C-alpha positions as CSV (number, residue, x, y, z in Angstrom):
1,M,118.3,180.4,100.6
2,S,115.7,178.5,98.7
3,A,115.6,177.8,95.0
4,T,113.0,179.5,92.9
5,P,110.4,177.4,91.1
6,E,112.1,178.1,87.8
7,K,115.4,176.9,89.1
8,L,113.9,173.7,90.6
9,I,112.2,172.9,87.3
10,R,115.4,173.6,85.3
11,M,117.5,171.4,87.6
12,A,114.9,168.6,87.5
13,N,114.7,168.8,83.7
14,Q,118.5,168.6,83.5
15,I,118.4,165.3,85.4
16,A,115.8,164.0,83.1
17,T,117.8,165.1,80.1
18,F,120.8,163.1,81.4
19,F,118.6,159.9,81.7
20,R,116.7,160.5,78.4
21,P,118.8,158.0,76.4
22,Y,117.8,155.1,78.7
23,P,114.5,153.3,78.2
24,E,111.6,155.2,79.7
25,A,111.2,153.1,82.9
26,E,114.9,153.4,83.6
27,A,114.9,157.2,82.9
28,V,112.0,157.7,85.3
29,A,113.7,155.5,88.0
30,G,117.1,157.2,87.5
31,T,115.5,160.7,87.8
32,R,113.5,159.7,90.9
33,E,116.6,158.1,92.6
34,H,118.8,161.1,91.9
35,I,116.2,163.5,93.3
36,Q,115.7,161.3,96.4
37,A,119.5,161.0,96.9
38,F,120.7,164.6,96.3
39,W,117.8,167.0,96.8
40,T,116.7,168.2,100.2
41,P,113.2,167.2,101.5
42,G,112.1,170.8,101.0
43,M,113.2,170.8,97.4
44,R,111.4,167.5,96.8
45,R,108.2,168.9,98.4
46,A,108.4,172.1,96.3
47,L,108.9,170.2,93.1
48,A,106.1,167.8,94.0
49,G,103.8,170.8,94.6
50,L,104.8,172.3,91.2
51,C,104.0,169.0,89.5
52,A,100.7,168.7,91.3
53,A,99.8,172.2,90.3
54,G,100.5,171.5,86.7
55,A,103.3,174.1,86.4
56,P,104.5,174.5,82.8
57,G,107.8,173.4,81.5
58,I,108.3,170.3,83.6
59,D,109.7,167.4,81.6
60,A,107.4,164.3,81.4
61,V,110.1,162.1,82.9
62,V,110.2,164.4,85.9
63,R,106.5,164.3,86.3
64,A,106.5,160.5,86.1
65,A,109.4,160.3,88.6
66,M,107.5,162.5,91.1
67,R,104.3,160.5,90.6
68,D,106.3,157.4,91.4
69,G,107.3,158.7,94.9
70,A,110.4,160.9,94.6
71,I,109.2,162.7,97.7
72,A,110.1,159.7,99.8
73,G,113.3,159.2,101.8
74,S,116.8,158.8,100.4
75,P,117.9,155.6,98.7
76,I,121.3,156.1,100.3
77,H,120.2,154.7,103.6
78,R,119.0,151.4,102.3
79,E,122.3,150.9,100.4
80,M,124.5,151.1,103.4
81,A,125.4,148.1,105.5
82,G,127.2,147.9,108.8
83,P,129.0,145.2,110.7
84,E,125.7,143.7,111.9
85,T,125.0,142.8,108.3
86,L,128.5,142.0,107.0
87,G,130.2,140.8,110.2
88,P,133.0,142.3,112.3
89,L,136.0,143.8,110.5
90,E,134.1,143.8,107.2
91,S,133.2,146.8,105.1
92,D,130.6,147.8,102.5
93,A,133.2,149.9,100.7
94,G,133.7,147.3,98.1
């Protein structure tokens, strides 16, 4: 089941609202990273299409986040490290 355009916009705007108290650059980065990490590629493509088409109701922070490349891959992959990075018997679990 795919989300409707209205639902995608509402969810993206909720993310932007969460980050609104931060300085603008941090709000945009936080929104972009959240969308990258937790949205499926299809959802990201659909939201990018809505932004490109000028769909009404999309928060300016969301538009900026999508302009800055939120359609790219997940940031989770670059955060993980394995034994080849940390050494045998080590963990990136903190």
